[in-house]
N, C-alpha and C positions, 0 to 999 in steps of 0.2 A: 871525784875530781882530785887532782893534785897539781901542783905548780912546779916552778923551778926555784933555784936558789936566788935568783935575781929579784930585786924589789923595785918595781916601777910604779910611778903615779899613773893615773889614767891618761894624763897629758903626755907623759913620756912614752907610754904604750902606743898611743895614737900616732905619735911622731915616728916611732919605730916601724909601725905598719906602713905608714906613708913612705918612709925611706926604703923599706924592703921592696915595695911594689912600685917604686918610682912615681909616687903621687905628689901632688903639689903641697908642700909643707905650709905654704902661706894660707891654705884653706882651714888649717887647724888653729883655733883660737882658744886661749885660756878662758875658763869660766869657773864659776863656783857651783856646787851642788844646789845651793839655795836658789839660784837664778833659773834652774831648769824646770821648776814647778812640776816635778814628777809626782804622780799619784801614789806610787809605792815608795816607802822610805828605803834608801840605799845606804849601805855602810860606807863610811868615809874611806876605809881601808879594805880592799878586796883581795889582799894577798893570800895565796894558798901555800901554807907551809908544808914542804914535802918531807920533813925530818922523820915523821913516824913511818911513812910508807918506805922510805929509804932504809930505815933501821930495821923494821919488822919484816918487810917483804924482800928487801934487797933491790928495789927498783932504782935504776940509775936515772938521775935527772940531768938535764942539759940547760944551757943558757937560753934565755928567751930569744936572743939574736940567732942562735943556731937553729932553734925550732922554727922561727919565722923563715929562715932561708930554706929549710927542708920543705915547709909548706909551699913555698914559691916554686922550688925545684920539682916537687912531685906533681903539683897541679897546673903549673903554667909554663913549663919548659918542654 
């Protein structure tokens, strides 16, 4: 797995998904990891740094906004 150069919180990511697919942003509520009572521990930061794959393999990364628009275009238009 590799990511993009953008750095989003989970809240910002959820809002971007809602915006991209014309979903109701009012349904997204801010919370904390502690209140979710998940059985498995999750990292607070899930950022995937693409610098190594970009440098060593030459893979081009794109913005998250661009990728979301491509997913929408390919799957829903």
